[in-house]
N, C-alpha and C positions, 0 to 999 in steps of 0.2 A: 891446581888440582890439590885435593886436601890428603893426609898422609893415608887416611884409609883407604883412599880414589888410589891412591900410588902404587900401596900395598896390594889390593886386590889386582892390580894390572899387572904387578910382577909377579903374582900366582898364576892367574892365567896365562899369560904367556911363559912362564917358568921362568925367569929372569933373575940373574943375580941383582943386578942394578938396571935402572933404566938410562941408555945413552940419549940424556937432554941434551948435552952439550953439542950432538953430532947432528940434532936436528930430528928425534923424535917426535913424533905427533900423534898422540892417543887417537884421534880421527882415523888413524890408519892401523889400529891395533888388529883388524882382521886381516890386514895383507901381510904384516909382519907374522902371524900367527902362520899363516899360510905357508910364507916361507921358511919360517923354521921349522914346520913339518917336514921338509924336503929332505932327503938325503945330503949330505954334504958334499957330494960330487954336484949334483943340481944347484945347489945353493953356488959354489962356487963357479958354476957356469954363467948363473944369474947375475951375480955379482962382475965379472968379467964385462959384461955388455954395459956396466952401469958408469955415471961418471965418477970420479975420483971422489968427489963428495959424499954423494948418495951413496956409493959402495963401502967408503966408512962406517957408515949409520948402521948398514947389515952387517957389515964385520963385526963391529963392537955388539950386535944384537945377538950373533953367534956364540962370542966369546962369553957374553954374559949368560947365555943360554947352558954353555960347557961348565961355567961356574955355578950355576945354579944346584943347589944341594949339596956343595962342596963343604965343607968347614970352614 
């Protein structure tokens, strides 16, 4: 993935960073976008039902979204 593509993806998902090391897969960007559009309580319920590994990815996505736009 080029820097421009990564930048576009971060902007689209409103992420400060992309959690590559946690298993981020750009093919699943639509799925991540739907998850991030949910209220935090709904996100928490979903993450609780995931494996620890998959849950970590979604926690990092949420954290990156929170940091988006902060200095």
